[in-house]
C-alpha positions as CSV (number, residue, x, y, z in Angstrom):
1,M,0.0,0.0,0.0
2,I,1.1,3.5,-0.7
3,L,-0.1,6.9,0.3
4,V,-0.7,9.4,-2.5
5,D,-0.1,13.1,-1.9
6,S,-2.4,15.9,-3.1
7,S,0.4,17.1,-5.6
8,V,-0.2,13.9,-7.5
9,W,-4.0,13.8,-7.2
10,V,-4.3,17.4,-8.5
11,D,-2.3,16.5,-11.6
12,Y,-4.3,13.3,-12.0
13,F,-7.7,15.0,-11.8
14,N,-6.6,17.9,-14.0
15,G,-5.3,15.5,-16.7
16,N,-1.8,16.8,-16.4
17,T,0.9,14.4,-17.6
18,S,3.6,13.7,-15.0
19,P,5.5,10.6,-14.2
20,E,3.8,10.4,-10.8
21,A,0.2,10.9,-12.2
22,D,0.9,8.3,-14.8
23,F,2.2,5.9,-12.2
24,L,-0.9,6.5,-10.1
25,D,-3.1,5.8,-13.1
26,T,-1.4,2.4,-13.5
27,L,-1.9,1.6,-9.8
28,L,-5.6,2.5,-9.5
29,G,-7.6,-0.7,-9.4
30,R,-4.5,-2.9,-9.3
31,E,-2.7,-2.0,-6.1
32,P,-3.9,-0.8,-2.7
33,I,-3.9,3.0,-2.5
34,A,-4.3,5.2,0.6
35,I,-5.1,8.8,1.2
36,G,-4.9,10.9,4.3
37,D,-7.7,12.9,5.7
38,L,-5.7,16.1,5.3
39,I,-4.9,15.2,1.7
40,L,-8.5,14.5,1.1
41,V,-9.4,18.0,2.2
42,E,-6.7,19.5,0.0
43,V,-7.8,17.7,-3.1
44,L,-11.6,18.1,-2.8
45,Q,-11.6,21.7,-1.9
46,G,-10.1,22.5,-5.2
47,F,-13.0,21.3,-7.4
48,R,-15.2,24.0,-8.9
49,S,-17.7,21.8,-10.7
50,D,-20.2,19.9,-8.5
51,A,-20.1,16.9,-10.9
52,D,-16.3,16.7,-10.8
53,Y,-16.4,17.1,-7.0
54,K,-18.9,14.2,-6.7
55,S,-16.9,11.9,-9.0
56,A,-13.6,12.6,-7.2
57,S,-15.2,12.3,-3.8
58,E,-16.6,8.9,-4.7
59,L,-13.2,7.6,-6.0
60,L,-11.3,9.0,-3.1
61,A,-13.8,7.7,-0.5
62,S,-13.3,4.2,-1.9
63,L,-9.6,4.2,-0.9
64,A,-8.2,3.5,2.6
65,V,-8.5,6.9,4.4
66,Y,-6.2,7.5,7.3
67,D,-6.3,10.1,10.1
68,L,-2.8,11.7,9.8
69,L,-2.5,13.5,13.1
70,G,-2.9,13.0,16.8
71,A,-1.0,14.2,19.8
72,R,1.9,11.7,19.4
73,L,2.3,12.5,15.7
74,A,2.0,16.2,16.3
75,I,5.0,16.0,18.6
76,K,6.9,13.7,16.2
77,T,6.1,16.1,13.3
78,A,7.5,19.0,15.3
79,D,10.7,16.9,16.0
80,N,11.1,16.2,12.3
81,Y,10.5,19.8,11.4
82,R,13.1,20.9,13.9
83,A,15.6,18.2,12.8
84,L,15.4,19.6,9.2
85,R,15.7,23.2,10.4
86,K,18.9,22.3,12.3
87,R,20.2,21.1,8.9
88,G,19.4,24.5,7.4
89,I,16.3,23.1,5.6
90,S,13.1,25.1,5.8
91,V,9.9,23.1,5.5
92,R,7.5,25.4,3.7
93,K,4.2,23.7,4.7
94,T,3.4,22.2,8.0
95,I,0.9,19.8,6.3
96,D,3.8,18.3,4.3
97,A,5.7,17.7,7.5
98,V,2.6,16.0,8.9
99,I,2.2,13.8,5.8
100,A,5.9,12.8,5.7
101,T,6.0,12.1,9.4
102,W,2.9,9.9,9.2
103,C,4.4,7.9,6.4
104,I,7.8,7.5,8.2
105,E,6.1,6.4,11.4
106,N,3.8,3.9,9.6
107,R,6.5,2.8,7.1
108,M,4.2,3.6,4.2
109,P,5.8,4.8,0.9
110,L,4.6,8.2,-0.3
111,L,3.9,9.0,-4.0
112,Y,4.5,12.7,-4.4
113,S,5.5,15.3,-7.0
114,D,6.2,18.1,-4.5
115,R,10.0,18.5,-3.9
116,D,9.2,19.6,-0.4
117,F,9.2,15.9,0.6
118,D,12.8,15.3,-0.7
119,P,14.5,16.4,2.5
120,F,12.3,13.9,4.4
121,V,13.6,11.2,2.0
122,R,17.2,12.2,2.2
123,H,17.5,12.9,6.0
124,L,14.6,11.2,7.8
125,G,13.8,7.9,6.1
126,L,10.7,8.7,4.2
127,K,10.2,6.1,1.4
128,S,9.3,7.4,-2.0
129,A,6.8,5.3,-3.9
130,H,8.2,6.3,-7.2
């Protein structure tokens, strides 16, 4: 099972060609895919058309949906954020730190196209799914 970040879902739903969106397309219906609750919000809030929202909502709700944060992971996310900052790396979005930390802690690979996850791969053990 892999967790798919909103950066990939946005490309996928917009029909944008990217290696990650193409890889997701090959996985859907063949491999177990997961999404986090925060990622679900990020993806669904971007739809303007009610019909597109409904279709995407049905597809995404059929996946394994995980709660990404609680008190223990909030502290671990802060630890990871601080560890990267000590290396001179600024994490631009807290939500990315939450997603990366959840994946690290749950040993679940992340499919992403947002370079903000690269420091988590290089320094903290995040597994890239692609």
